[in-house]
C-alpha positions as CSV (number, residue, x, y, z in Angstrom):
1,M,27.4,146.7,165.4
2,L,29.8,144.0,166.5
3,K,27.4,142.3,169.0
4,G,24.6,142.5,166.2
5,W,27.3,140.8,163.6
6,V,28.2,138.0,166.2
7,E,24.6,137.2,166.9
8,E,23.9,137.0,163.2
9,I,27.0,134.6,162.6
10,E,25.6,132.4,165.7
11,S,22.1,132.4,164.0
12,E,23.5,131.1,160.8
13,V,25.6,128.3,162.0
14,L,22.8,127.2,164.6
15,G,20.7,127.5,161.8
16,Y,22.5,125.0,159.3
17,L,23.3,122.7,162.1
18,R,19.5,122.3,162.9
19,G,18.5,119.3,160.7
20,R,21.9,118.4,160.0
21,Q,23.3,116.6,163.1
22,P,26.0,115.2,162.9
23,A,27.4,117.8,160.6
24,S,31.2,117.7,159.4
25,L,33.3,121.1,159.8
26,H,33.7,120.9,156.1
27,D,30.1,120.9,155.1
28,L,29.5,123.9,158.0
29,A,32.4,126.0,156.4
30,S,31.0,125.2,152.6
31,A,27.8,126.1,153.3
32,L,28.4,129.4,155.1
33,R,31.3,130.3,152.5
34,I,33.9,130.5,155.3
35,S,37.2,128.6,155.9
36,E,37.1,125.6,158.0
37,A,39.4,127.6,160.5
38,L,36.9,130.2,160.9
39,A,34.1,127.8,161.3
40,L,36.1,125.9,164.0
41,S,36.3,129.1,165.8
42,Y,32.5,129.9,165.8
43,I,31.9,126.0,166.9
44,T,34.1,126.6,169.6
45,I,32.6,129.5,170.9
46,L,29.2,128.2,170.5
47,A,30.5,125.0,172.6
48,R,31.9,126.9,175.3
49,E,28.6,128.7,175.8
50,G,26.6,125.2,175.8
51,K,24.9,125.9,172.6
52,V,26.5,123.2,170.4
53,T,28.0,120.1,171.2
54,I,31.2,118.5,169.7
55,G,31.9,114.8,168.9
56,G,33.1,112.4,166.6
57,L,36.8,113.2,166.6
58,G,39.3,111.2,165.0
59,V,42.8,110.7,163.4
60,R,42.9,111.1,159.6
61,E,45.1,108.8,157.8
62,N,46.5,110.5,154.7
């Protein structure tokens, strides 16, 4: 059951990212209705597997 759930989440993340590149973490999280922290976790896993790339890091000035 867990494997199917993970594959479903992966499919949702990859489906969102297709055609929306570059995408922001905020937009991905909002689209999937999850926290940015959880979205980052999914992205990190997919990046380790070589399925997505991460770019555009910077410092936010508040």
